C-alpha angles and dihedrals in degrees: 000000000000120000120211137174093232135008120203117198110208133029098215121117092289093050092048091049089050092050092051093049092050090048090053088056093045091241114151117232145157129218121217113203124180095206129064097251144034119273094009093180089063099035101041112010109045134086122258100245094053117134130175105269094213130059113279095247089066093051103051121120118232121291097004128079127204114263112271089239092064116105121247092257106042118219121227097256092052092046093052089049088052089052092050089051090047091054091049094047095051094036092236113178112183121197100238130211092025109138110194110227099176142359119190135171118233112212094200099053093029089227138122114239114206124191114200128177114226105223092203097054100021090228126131112238124200124214130176132195142162091237131041123192119194107211100157094127136224092280106060115132120020111243127211114179121232109264122184110247096009088129089060094056107118096198132071121295119200138174114220088253089065096048116098109162142350092231092094093056104059112151091001124127104241128183118203113202112203129038103217122118093283093048094048094047093046088051089052092050091050092050091047089056095050101261118147094242132197128174130196112230107180104160131049112267137193113232117201134168124233088251091056089052090051090048092050092049089060097043096047087079092059109029135065112252093246092052091046089053092050093049095049092047089052090051091049091052091050093050102037102025124202108342098178091095087060094050099262123120129190120232119246091232121072123260097245093042089055091048091050097044104034105016089243112150122215116241113261104212117217097169106311095111091057090054091049092051091048091051094244089117117041119208116218110196098193133084123244113266098186144322128240112185107302093343118097115201117205130207091249088065097254124121133199133184119238137184096201138022120203112194110208090176101133133234144296121222120225101197091112089062096059107021106087129200099008114130097151115051108040133039125223090267092057098251125121115281104196119077126255131301097033097033092114098063125078132169131289095019096310118142138169131206129193096012104111097072093248097130128227094319093053093046091050091053091047092051092053092047091050094049091049091049094050090048091053091052098047 
């Protein structure tokens, strides 16, 4: 058994931010990562055309800015290079292929005991520490919903984490399931490469441009949230017009209210709307009822044949399966339970970072708060 001061679970962007902040405070730590690299979502499980949707200054990790030569909206390859440089700069050395199976607090020793299976050796390793930081992220295990007849589908079925580029789908009928930012951008990439693209948009969504997001970031300092929401919705209507004839409805609640209350992000449009209006991307407003071979039957009674289905249906978090005895910090779905600003601190030296749907900026602030808190206790 190896004793540590702090254990970080997860070497994604939140875990790296946490490691850097602990280093700045000269607090020893280890990072346990189940994959074989840092930031696996970015390095292994994201599509090629991905860019940061927000301006780079909002996406920096603590104590290290992006190079001045980087564009405002950083592409995937530059972002992963930044992360590699970050790891080198702060001398972060994650312990890879360690899948945490349990973490439990011992009242007698006042320590967290973590059991992690080493994928290379197959052995279970035991670590203990006074502090435990959950940094497993919002996007842990890819989720594909149960669909009747999916096992009869004769084409290709992908989760968004398996999609790389639309270039392999030219002239194919492709259905994208899920109209979040990933789903909309994957649909755009497919259409750009000549795929016959359809996307299911079930719920009302707010569509904003990057410029609108930048505008809102400035005005949030001066306007009430409700007024900011109204202004941004008005701008969206002016730019995109009435989208109901294309199968897209706007919510009655404002975009930033929905982000604040439900963690639901607005769609940042990078060209998808233009493709929808031109007919290059078809919006299907109904859920899938069942699948029979290549035919997908929808709940509105219509059916369409497809060659490929790309599920952009998000992720499930598994923290509740291995974190034992916590009824305060994390909800059943693995996100933070307490309200901001103390959502990052649990009991008995337990913390979480990057689990309140506040993006890179929020996770960076949380990591600094956690490091300061641990330092004050030591």
